[in-house]
C-alpha positions in Angstrom: 4.9 -6.5 11.2 3.8 -2.9 10.7 1.6 -0.5 12.3 -1.9 -0.7 11.4 -2.6 1.1 8.1 -4.9 4.1 8.6 -8.5 3.5 8.0 -9.6 4.0 4.4 -12.8 5.7 3.2 -14.9 5.7 0.1 -14.1 8.9 -2.0 -17.2 10.2 -3.9 -16.2 12.7 -6.7 -18.8 15.5 -7.3 -17.6 15.7 -11.0 -15.8 13.1 -13.0 -12.0 12.4 -12.2 -9.8 14.8 -14.1 -6.1 13.9 -15.4 -3.3 16.1 -16.1 0.3 15.6 -16.2 -0.1 12.1 -14.5 -2.5 13.3 -11.9 -6.2 12.4 -11.2 -8.3 14.6 -8.9 -11.5 13.7 -7.4 -13.5 16.0 -5.0 -14.9 14.4 -2.0 -17.6 15.5 0.4 -16.2 13.8 3.6 -14.4 10.8 5.0 -16.5 7.8 5.5 -15.9 4.0 5.7 -15.7 2.4 2.2 -18.5 -0.3 1.7 -17.1 -3.7 2.0 -16.8 -5.4 -1.3 -17.7 -9.1 -1.6 -14.5 -11.3 -1.4 -13.9 -13.7 -4.1 -13.9 -17.5 -3.1 -10.2 -17.5 -3.0 -9.8 -14.5 -0.9 -12.5 -15.7 1.4 -10.5 -19.0 1.9 -7.6 -16.8 2.8 -9.4 -14.9 5.4 -10.3 -18.3 7.0 -6.5 -19.1 6.9 -5.6 -16.0 8.5 -8.0 -16.2 11.2 -7.2 -19.9 12.1 -3.6 -18.8 12.5 -4.6 -15.7 14.5 -6.6 -18.2 16.9 -3.5 -20.2 17.9 -2.2 -19.5 21.3 1.6 -19.3 19.8 0.4 -16.6 17.2 -0.2 -13.9 19.8 3.2 -12.1 19.4 2.2 -12.0 15.6 -1.4 -10.5 15.9 -0.6 -6.9 16.1 2.1 -4.6 15.1 5.6 -4.8 17.0 5.5 -2.0 19.6 9.2 -1.5 19.3 9.0 1.7 21.5 7.6 -0.3 24.3 9.6 -3.3 23.9 12.9 -0.9 23.8 14.1 -2.2 20.7 14.7 1.1 18.9 16.9 -0.7 16.1 13.7 -2.6 14.9 12.6 -0.1 12.2 16.1 0.2 10.9 16.4 -3.6 10.6 12.7 -4.4 9.5 11.8 -1.9 6.5 8.4 -3.6 5.8 6.7 -4.6 9.0 3.7 -6.8 9.0 1.5 -8.8 11.2 -1.7 -10.9 11.2 -4.0 -8.0 12.4 -3.2 -5.7 9.4 -3.5 -8.6 7.0 -7.0 -9.3 8.4 -7.9 -5.7 7.9 -6.4 -5.6 4.4 -8.8 -8.6 3.5 -11.8 -7.1 5.2 -11.2 -4.0 2.9 -10.7 -6.2 -0.2 -7.3 -4.5 -0.6 -5.5 -7.7 -1.8 -5.9 -8.4 -5.7 -5.1 -12.1 -5.5 -4.2 -14.9 -3.0 -0.5 -14.6 -3.9 -0.5 -11.0 -2.8 -2.1 -12.3 0.6 0.6 -15.0 0.9 3.4 -12.6 0.3 2.3 -10.4 3.3 1.7 -13.6 5.4 5.2 -14.8 4.6 6.6 -11.3 5.6 5.2 -11.7 9.1 7.5 -15.0 9.6 10.5 -13.2 7.6 10.6 -10.3 9.8 10.5 -12.4 12.8 13.3 -14.6 11.9 15.4 -11.6 10.5 15.3 -9.7 13.8 15.5 -12.6 16.1 18.3 -15.0 16.6 18.0 -18.4 15.2 17.0 -20.9 17.9 15.4 -18.3 19.9 11.7 -19.1 21.0 10.3 -16.3 18.7 12.3 -17.6 15.7 11.2 -21.2 16.3 7.6 -20.2 16.5 7.9 -18.2 13.3 9.2 -21.3 11.6 6.4 -23.4 12.9 3.6 -21.0 12.1 5.0 -20.5 8.4 5.0 -24.4 8.1 1.6 -24.5 9.2 0.5 -21.6 6.9 2.3 -23.3 3.8 0.3 -26.6 4.5 -3.1 -24.6 4.7 -2.2 -22.2 1.5 -0.9 -25.2 -0.4 -4.3 -27.0 0.0 -5.9 -23.7 -1.5 -3.6 -24.1 -4.6 -4.1 -27.7 -4.8 -0.1 -28.2 -5.0 2.8 -27.2 -2.7 2.8 -23.6 -2.5 6.2 -22.6 -4.2 7.8 -19.2 -3.0 9.2 -17.8 -6.2 9.3 -14.2 -7.8 7.7 -13.9 -11.1 9.0 -11.2 -13.2 6.7 -8.3 -13.7 6.2 -6.6 -17.2 7.4 -2.8 -16.9 4.5 -0.6 -17.3 4.5 1.4 -20.5 3.1 4.9 -21.0 0.3 3.3 -22.9 -0.6 1.4 -19.8 -0.8 4.7 -17.6 -2.9 6.5 -20.3 -5.2 3.3 -20.3 -5.6 3.6 -16.7 -6.5 7.3 -16.8 -9.3 6.7 -19.4 -10.7 3.6 -17.8 -11.2 5.2 -14.2 -13.4 7.9 -15.8 -15.8 5.1 -16.5 -15.8 3.5 -13.1 -18.6 4.2 -10.4 -17.8 6.0 -7.2 -17.5 2.8 -5.3 -15.3 1.2 -7.8 -13.1 4.3 -7.8 -12.9 4.2 -4.3 -11.7 0.6 -4.1 -8.8 1.7 -6.7 -7.8 4.7 -4.3 -7.8 2.2 -1.2 -5.6 -0.3 -3.1 -3.2 2.8 -4.2 -3.4 4.0 -0.6 -2.3 0.5 0.7 0.5 -0.4 -1.8 1.7 2.9 -3.4 0.9 5.6 -0.9 3.4 8.0 -2.3 1.2 8.0 -5.4 -1.6 9.9 -3.4 -1.8 13.5 -2.6 -4.8 14.5 -0.1 -6.0 17.7 1.1 -9.4 18.6 2.5 -11.2 19.2 -0.9 -9.6 16.5 -3.2 -7.5 13.7 -3.9 -4.8 13.5 -6.5 -3.4 10.4 -7.8 0.3 10.7 -9.3 -0.3 8.0 -12.1 3.7 8.0 -12.7 4.2 6.9 -9.2 2.1 3.9 -9.1 4.4 0.8 -9.5 4.2 -1.6 -12.6 2.6 -4.4 -10.9 0.0 -2.5 -9.1 -0.9 -0.2 -12.2 -1.3 -3.4 -14.4 -3.4 -5.2 -11.6 -5.5 -1.9 -11.5 -6.0 -1.9 -15.2 -7.2 -5.5 -15.3 -9.6 -4.7 -12.3 -11.0 -1.4 -14.1 -11.4 -3.7 -17.3 -13.2 -6.3 -15.5 -15.7 -3.6 -13.9 -16.3 -2.1 -17.3 -17.2 -5.2 -19.1 -19.3 -6.2 -16.2 -21.2 -2.8 -16.3 -21.7 -3.2 -20.3 -23.0 -6.8 -19.6 -25.8 -5.4 -17.5 
């Protein structure tokens, strides 16, 4: 489980984004909350799943980030490198920061895995994590209409042409669509963002392959949708 991510905001450039040496810069006037994009039917079902899990009485320890300082467990951040909790997952869904239901499921499974990694097998929190994990797989399996299988799919390595394609495509996006892309990068590849009071720079070369390919797909869909109007 992890600390809440910082609030996202819409970046509205006053001029078209400029690219140079793998960077994208966009001017912004001020920080404000990004408008909520409509979730796909699949992700809307994911929202229902995480809310039903959070509503359970035994899910209370998993609703918020682990406060390891208050709990006096200073070794927690050394053992758990990628914290996650149900509240953070809900917030990411509300901001439409998941590209697919599989990305959502990966975060949910991380909640249970972290609990089982840090806590001893047979402890109350370990047993609850197993119980909630089984409940989640049943619900998620219904969404998939088949048993959910946890396996890693090999991701194609992004080529230079993919990064050039990304830099070209974002110039054709609306400010809202560009803001959504920045929010995703902020959530999944924060080291690819450089920000000061006047502009945001995207280090394209620091976006990992999986995220970059998904962003290219999203941008292409937005452009095609705009052409169809």
